[in-house]
LOFI-838699 format. One line per field, with one value per residue (C-alpha): residue in three letters; chain; x, y, z. Coordinates in steps of 0.25 Angstrom, whole numbers, plus 2048, in hexadecimal, padded with zeros to 3 digits. Example, Ala and Ser with C-alpha at 12.3 -4.5 7.8 and 13.67 -1.06 7.14 Angstrom:
residues 2
residu <- c(ALA	SER)
chaine <- c(A	A)
xx <- c(831	837)
yy <- c(7EE	7FC)
zz <- c(81F	81D)
***
This chain:
residues 110
residu <- c(ASP	ASN	SER	ILE	SER	THR	THR	THR	GLY	SER	LEU	ASP	VAL	LYS	ASN	TYR	LYS	VAL	GLU	HIS	GLY	LYS	GLY	VAL	GLU	GLY	GLU	ILE	ASN	GLY	GLU	VAL	PHE	ARG	PHE	GLY	THR	GLU	SER	TRP	ALA	ILE	GLY	CYS	ARG	ARG	GLY	ASN	ALA	ASN	GLU	GLU	LYS	LYS	THR	VAL	ALA	GLN	ALA	THR	GLU	GLU	HIS	ARG	ASN	ALA	GLY	GLU	ALA	ILE	ALA	VAL	LEU	CYS	SER	SER	SER	SER	VAL	ASP	ALA	THR	ILE	PHE	ARG	TYR	SER	ASP	ALA	PRO	ARG	ASP	GLU	ALA	LYS	ASP	ALA	VAL	ASP	THR	LEU	ARG	LYS	ARG	GLY	GLN	THR	VAL	ARG	MET)
chaine <- c(A	A	A	A	A	A	A	A	A	A	A	A	A	A	A	A	A	A	A	A	A	A	A	A	A	A	A	A	A	A	A	A	A	A	A	A	A	A	A	A	A	A	A	A	A	A	A	A	A	A	A	A	A	A	A	A	A	A	A	A	A	A	A	A	A	A	A	A	A	A	A	A	A	A	A	A	A	A	A	A	A	A	A	A	A	A	A	A	A	A	A	A	A	A	A	A	A	A	A	A	A	A	A	A	A	A	A	A	A	A)
xx <- c(3D7	3D5	3C9	3BC	3AE	3A4	394	393	39D	3AE	3B6	3C6	3D1	3DC	3EA	3E7	3F1	3F4	3FC	401	3FF	3F5	3EA	3E5	3E4	3DD	3D7	3C7	3C1	3CE	3CA	3D7	3D1	3D9	3D7	3DF	3E6	3DF	3EA	3ED	3E1	3DD	3EA	3E3	3D8	3D8	3D9	3DD	3E1	3E8	3DC	3D3	3E0	3DD	3CC	3CD	3D7	3CE	3C0	3C8	3D0	3C5	3C6	3D3	3D7	3CB	3D7	3CE	3D7	3D2	3D2	3CD	3C9	3CB	3CB	3D1	3C4	3BB	3B7	3B6	3C0	3BA	3BE	3BF	3C2	3C3	3C9	3CF	3CF	3DD	3DC	3DD	3EA	3F0	3F4	3FD	403	405	40B	417	418	41A	425	42D	42C	424	41A	40B	400	3F2)
yy <- c(DAF	DA0	D9E	D97	D9F	D95	D98	D94	D9F	D9A	D92	D95	D8C	D8C	D85	D89	D85	D80	D76	D78	D6D	D68	D70	D77	D76	D7B	D78	D7B	D78	D6F	D69	D68	D69	D67	D6C	D66	D59	D4B	D45	D53	D56	D49	D49	D51	D46	D3D	D2D	D26	D32	D27	D20	D2E	D34	D26	D27	D36	D31	D27	D30	D3C	D33	D37	D43	D45	D3E	D47	D52	D58	D5E	D57	D5F	D59	D60	D57	D5A	D53	D4E	D4A	D3E	D42	D4B	D55	D52	D5D	D5C	D65	D6B	D78	D77	D7F	D8C	D8B	D92	D89	D7F	D88	D8D	D80	D7C	D84	D81	D72	D78	D7D	D71	D73	D68	D6C	D66	D6A)
zz <- c(F31	F32	F32	F29	F26	F27	F25	F33	F39	F38	F3D	F42	F3B	F44	F40	F31	F28	F1A	F15	F07	EFD	F08	F0D	F17	F27	F33	F40	F42	F51	F54	F48	F3B	F2F	F21	F14	F08	F03	F06	F0D	F15	F17	F1D	F27	F31	F33	F3F	F3C	F30	F29	F1C	F1A	F1B	F11	F08	F07	F02	EF8	EF5	EF3	EEB	EE2	ED4	ED7	ED8	ECD	EC4	EC8	ED4	EE0	EED	EFC	F08	F15	F20	F30	F3B	F3F	F35	F2E	F22	F19	F0D	F01	EF6	EE8	EDF	ECF	ECA	EBB	EB8	EB0	EA2	EA4	EAD	EA3	E9C	EAD	EAD	E9F	EA2	EB0	EAB	EA0	EAB	EB1	EBE	EC2	EC2	ECB	ECA)
***
């Protein structure tokens, strides 16, 4: 089921797909929406995507440097992108798991 329930009803999402490592995309009422990484999400926009990527990168730089994750919601006809920032502190036992993986030669990114 690719419908999204809202307080005002439900939306029928067509052509829903997951782009691993990038985000999700779907079409609502003929408009493409993307939610995910900055550069990928903005890629659905019409117009100067390179300039928009630069603007979003500048707007989110402080948050990325503070260790917050960034996700962007963008649509094919929207003038503005919506930026979400969030952080998720690892559980206490995660340090031991990360140390073990590194000792085994694994690269860990968080």
